[in-house]
N, C-alpha and C positions, 0 to 999 in steps of 0.2 A: 211645559211652556205656559206662562200666565195667560189667562183668558183675555179676550178682547171685550172691553166694557163699553166702548163708545165709538162713534163714527170716525173720530180723529185717529184713534189707535188702529182702526181697520184700514184707513187710507195709508197710514204710515207703514203698516205691515205689507200691504199690497205693493207699495212703492219700493220698499227694500227687496221684496221677493223678485219683482220685475227687474230691478237693477242687477241682482245676482244672476238671474237667467241670462240677461243681455251680456253681462261681463263674461260668463262662462262660454257663451256662443262666440264672442269676439276672440277670446283666448284660444278656443278650439280651432279657429281658422288656421293657426300656425302650430298649435300643439295638439296633435291628434294621434290616435293609435289605431292601427289596422292590422288584423291578423290575416296573413296570406298563406294558405296551406298548399298552394300549387308548387310543383317541383322547381320551376324556374322563377317563382315570384312574379308571375305574369301580370298580376293585378295590383302591383305596387310599383311606384316610381323607382327606377334603378339609381344606384349611386352616381353613375355617369350623368344621367339626366339631371340629378340634383346639383352636381358640380357645375354643369353648364348653365342651369337656370339661376344659380346663386351668383354668377358672374355678370348678370344683367346690370348695366349701369344707367339705363334709361328706360322709359316706359314702353312696354310692348303690349299692344292690344290685339286680341284675337276675336274676330267677328265670325260667329258660327251661324250659317244660314241652314236651318234644319226644319223641315216640315213637321207638323204635328200629326197625330193619329196614323202612325206608320205601322206596317205589318210587323209581326213578331221579331224576326231576326234583325231587321233594320232598327227597330225600336230599342233592342238590346244594345246595339252599337251606339246609339245616342246616349244611353245611360252610362255606358262604359266611357265614352268620350267626355261626358260631363264630370264623372269621377276623376278621370285623368287630369283634366284641366284644373280641377279644384286642388289637386296635389301640386301641380306646377305653381299655382298661385300661392299656396302655403309656403313654398320654399323660396319664393322670389323676392322676399323682403319688400313687398309693395310695388315692384316694377313689372309685374305680370298681371294683366286683367283680361277677362273674357266676357262675352255676352252672347246669348242665344237669341236669334231672330227668326220668327216664323213667317215666311213670305207668302203663305198660301192665299190669304185674302187681303194682302197688303201690297198694292201696286208700287208704292214708293220703295218698299223693301225688295221687291222683285227687280225693279230697275237698278237698285244699288248692287244686288247680287250679280246681275249681268254685267254691270260696269267693272266689277272686280274679276270677271271671267268665270263665274260660277253659274252654269246653265241648269235649267230644270231637266230632270231625266224622267222618262216614262216608266211606270211600274204598275203591275197588276195588284189591285187591292180588292178585298171583299167588303162592300158596304150595302146595308139593307138587303142582305141575302143575295146580292148580285155581284158578279165579277166585273170590275170597272178598271179602266186605264186612267191613272192620274199623273199629273206632272208634279214631281216632288223635288225638293232641294236637300242636298246632303253634302255641303262643302264648307270650307272655312278659309279665311284670309288672315294673315299676320301682318300687322302694320308696325313698323319700327323706324323712327326718324323719317327719312324720305324713301324708305325701301318697303317692299311688300313681298311676301311669299304666299303661294296659293296651293291648297289641296282641293281640287274642284269636286271630288267625289269620295265619300267615306261610306263604304258598304259593309266593312267587317272590322272587328277589333284586332285581328291578327296583324302584328307588325306596326300598329298605330303609334305606339310610343316612339319607336325608332324613326318613323316618318316625321312626327312632330318635332322631336329633338334635332333631327338632321336639318329641318327647315329653320329651327331657332338658331342653330349653330351657323347656318349659312347666312341668315339675314343679319346676324350680329357680328360676323367676322368682316375683316377688311378686304379679304380676297379669298378665292377658292384655290386649293391646290390643283396643280396640273398633272395629268398622267397621259401616257401615250400608248397606243397599240401598234407594235411594229408590223409592217406588211410582211406577209409570209410568201415564200416561193411556191406554196401549195395553192393552186387556183381554186380548189374546192372549199377553202376556209372562208366562212362568213362570220363577222364579228359585230354586225350592226346592232343586234338586240343586246349583246353584252355592253356595248358602248352606251346605248340608251339607258341601261340600268345604272351604269357608273356615273352618268351625267347628272343624276339626282344629287350627287355629293361633290363631284369634281368637274373640272374642265377637262374634256377628253378629246383627243385628236388621233388621227392616223399618222404614222411616221414611216418614211422611207429611209432605211439604214444606209442608203447611198449618201445621205447627208448627215452631218453631225446632229446628235440629239440636243435640242435646246437646253440650256442650263435651268430653265424654269420647270422642266419636267422632273417630277420627284420619283415617279414609278413608271417603269417600262414593262409592258406585257408582251411577251415574245412567244408566238406559236412555234412549234417544232419545224426545223428545216429538213427537207428531203434531199438537199444537195449542198455543196460547199458554197460558202459566202466568198465574195471578192475580198481582197486584202483591205480595201477601203471600208467595206461594211464591217469587217471584223474590228478594224481600228476604231470606227465610230462607236461600236458597242463597247469595246474595251475602255475607251476614254470616258464614256458615260459612267461606267462603274468606277473608274479611277477618280472621277470628279465628285464622287459621293452619291451618285444616282443609285436607286434601288431597282431590282428587277425580279420578275416572276417569269420563269421559263418552263414551258411544257415541251419536253423533248424525249424521244425514244430512238432506238436504233433500227426500227423496222417500219416500213410503209405497208399497211395491210390492204389487200384487195378482197373484201368479204365475198363479193359475188363469184370470184373465181376460186376462192378457198385457199389462198396462199399469201405470204408476206415476203417482201424482199428486203435485203440489208440496205440501210441508209449509209452512204459514204459522204461524210461531211467534215469539214475542218472545225465545226462547232465543238466537236468532242475534244479536239486538241486544246481549244480555248478553255473548256471546262476542266480538263485534266490539269492545265496549268494553274487554275484556281484551286485545285484540290478536290474536284468532284468527278466521280466515276459513274457512268451509266452502263448497266449490265448488257451483255450480248444476247441474252435469252428473253423470250416473251414469258412473263410470269403468269401462271395459272393458279386458280384458287377454287377450292370446293364450294366456298360461299360466293356465289356468282349470279349474274343476271341470266336472262333467257333470250333466245331468238326464235323467230318463226322459220320453219324449214319444211319443205315438201318431202313426204315419205310415201313410198308405194305400200299400200295395204290391200292385198288381193288384187281386184281389178281397178281399184281407185287410187288416185294420188291425193293424200290428205295433207293439210297444213297443220303441223303440230308444234307446240312450244317445247324446246329442249334447252337444258342447262348449257351455258357456254362459259367455260372456266376462264377464257381470256378476257371476260368482262367482270372482273372482281368487284365485289361489294365490300367496301372498307368500313369497318365499325370500330377499329382500334386506333384511338387518337391520343397524342401526348397530352396528358392532363396539365402539364406545366406550360404549355404553349398557348398564348392568347389567340393566335390566328386560327386554331382549331377548337377554340372554346365553344362548348355547347353543340358542336356538330354530332350528329348521330349516324350519318351515312354519307359516303361519297362514292361515286361510280367512276371507274376508269376503264379504258379500252386499250387492249393490246399493250399493257404497260411493261416497263423495264425496272429492275431494281436500282435504287440510288444508294451509293456508298461513298466512303472517303477514298481518294486516290492512293493515300498511304497512311501509315499509322500516326503520323504527326498532325494530320488534319482532323479537326473536330467538327462533325456535322451533328445537328440536332434533328432527330427524326420528328416528323409531323404525323404521318399515318402509316400503318402497317396492314399487311394482309392477315388472314387468320393463320392458325398454326398448321393448317392442311393445305400446303401449296406445292406446286410443281413448276415445270418450265418446258417450253418448246425450244428446241435447239435447231440451229441452222447447219449449213447455209441455206437449205430449203426449209421454209417454215410452213408446215401444213396446219392451217387454221380451220379446216373443215371439221365440224364437231362429231360427225358420225364415223364409227369404226376407226377412230384415231386413238391408239393406245396411249400416246403422250398426254392426252386430255383426261385420262382416267387415273393417272399416277400422281398421287399427292404425298410424296415421301419426304418433303422438305418443310422446314419450319417457317415462321413468319419472316416476311421480307419488307423492307422499307421502300415505299413507292413515292414518297414526297419528303423533302428535308429542307431545313433552313441552314444556310451557310453564313457565318459571321467571323471574319478574321482579317488580319493585315495581309494584303496581297500586293505583288508588284505587277506592272503592266506586262501583258503578253508580248508587247513590242519593245520592251526595254533593251533587248539585245539586237534590235534591228537598226542599223546605222541610218537608214533613210527615214523611217517613221519616227524614231526617237529624236531626230534632229528637227522635227517640225516645230513651228512656233506654237507655244502653249502646251507642249507635250507634258502629260502627267505620268510620273513613273510609279507612284506609290499611293495606295489608299489604306491607311492604318485601320480603317473600320468598314471594310466592304461587307455588304449584306445583300443576299438575294435568296430566292426560294426556287427549287427545282422540283418539278413533278414529272414522273416518268411516263407521260402520255403525249404523243406527238400532235394531237389536235385538242388539247385541253381547253382552248379558248374558242373553239369552233361552235357557233350557234347550232349547227346541225348535228353535233355529237356531244361531247362532254360539257361544253359551255352552255348548252340549252337545257340542262337538267337543274331544277331549282336547288337541290342539295349542293351541287357543285358550285352553283352561282353564289351561294352563301359563303362557301370557303373562299372563292375569289374575292368577294367583297371584304371579308375579314382580312385576307392577306394584304389587299391594297390599303385598307385602313391602317393596319399595323405598320407597314413599310412607309406610309405617308405621314405617320405621326399622329393618326387619329384613332388610336387604340381604344379610346373611351367609347367609340361607337360600336365596337365589337361586342362589348358586354350587353348592350341593349338588343342588338340583332339576335344574339345567341339565345335570348329568352323565348323566342318564338319556336314552337314545335314544328319541325319539318317532317321527320319520319322516325318512328320508334319501332324498329324491327324487333320481333320476338327473340328472346335469348335462345341460341341454338343448343339443343340437348343432345347428349350421347344416345346411342341406340338403347343402352340399358335403362337410362332415365326415361326415355320415351315409352318403353314397354311397361315400366313401373307405373307411370301416370295413366297409361291406357287401361291397365287392369284395375287400378284404383277407381277410375271413373266407371268401370263396368261393375265391379263387385261392391264398392262402398255403398252406393244407394240401396242395393239389395240387402246388405247387412243392416243398414239403418232401418229399413222398412221392417225387417224381421225382428229387430230389437224392439221397435216401437210396438209391433203386434204382440210380442211376448209380455211387454210391460203392461199393455192395456188388458191382456188376458189375466195376468196376475192381479191387477187392480180390481177387475170385475169379480174375480174369485174371492178376494178378500172382502169385498163389499157384500157379496152373497152370504159368506160365512157369518159376517157381523149381523146381517138381518135375520139369519136363522137362529143365532144365539139370542137376539132380542125378542123375536116374536115366536120362537119355538117352531 
């Protein structure tokens, strides 16, 4: 490079260099490279989020009210949020903008945050070697046209991309899809928490099957029945499916009484309806060697102790269909007293969603003994994997097509050429106090609703969050091999290192003797 001989050349050189640096920075805002080595690419914007943000046709502004000088974990969340928003901005073609505001010493900013519904929260921080309570802000608001969406508190980076993308999709859409939860005949079923979770993305309502399901409802969640439905209830459910509605049904053939240690057979015409559609629910309670535990009192000498024992009727499912988006990214689902799901005949095609392990058994009736101790049926695992959840998609006729009274009703629908629904072999799968209250199960429910409602792009984002990663189950032989390797290998390594050092010292001593005599 030729030398700089005068002031004019120096200024020209500095100006050109500054222009190059500024140009590279401007280009890098939209053309950037990031290497994400995590399993689910958790620190990169997903393809679904990019597709949604690229569709923005107007300016979306995100105001982030975040205090400064925060403790470690919260400060990391702030950095993660800023990186995430920068990626949104890079893919939005100029329609996405964000700004960080620190309200700590700014009364006008505090007032603005409160006007949006972002309150300060109290948190313990260490300042000047003292533990103090501070009011801090950790929220954001999205402003789009005349609408706004709020995330009042951000404490962790887990699931943050899904939450932001969901709000973007919600604020930019013309309307939210509607789903409904059918009221169950089981008085012990609670679904309030489940419905609150689903309200983040959908309009959610309770529905009484004594009335027709509104056409606006896209997906109907149905807890298992313990008795027969009235003909009108069956008709309303049937016509919802014939009209193109989608359904997720949790149903088994037994009602369990854990306190008394037995289960009774469910007699319901819901099984006739499912059989007509081509779905068969097994008559036995499936057991699995890979299972959860329950606390039970046992007599030990003079004392009664509460011990945790394995309970095979609470299977832990880790085998998911890799080609089905509704179980994409799932690592664990827990079911209770489940039944096998299968096709009613060979002409019906069911797509399995989740299976048990290869070591399964079954509890047979008519008396179902579900007491875990001294129960030989709970120790027998001589059967292979069983399907406990499946998706059905085919052309079906109405259950009432042969009924002269119901088929003559005004607006009767006889055929759905593309009926689709999901069946899970658990009678209380949507119960907050049982399966529906487990985070891993809730992720599957959200995935299934998103898929059936046509929002499959949200499933990809949610599945990136880690829920549970159980260790791979080993055979007894493999377990013994690794046990002895852990015991013997360190000793052999220490012995080898000792012999190596002994030889090296001996060689060094011999060399010194040769040199110095």
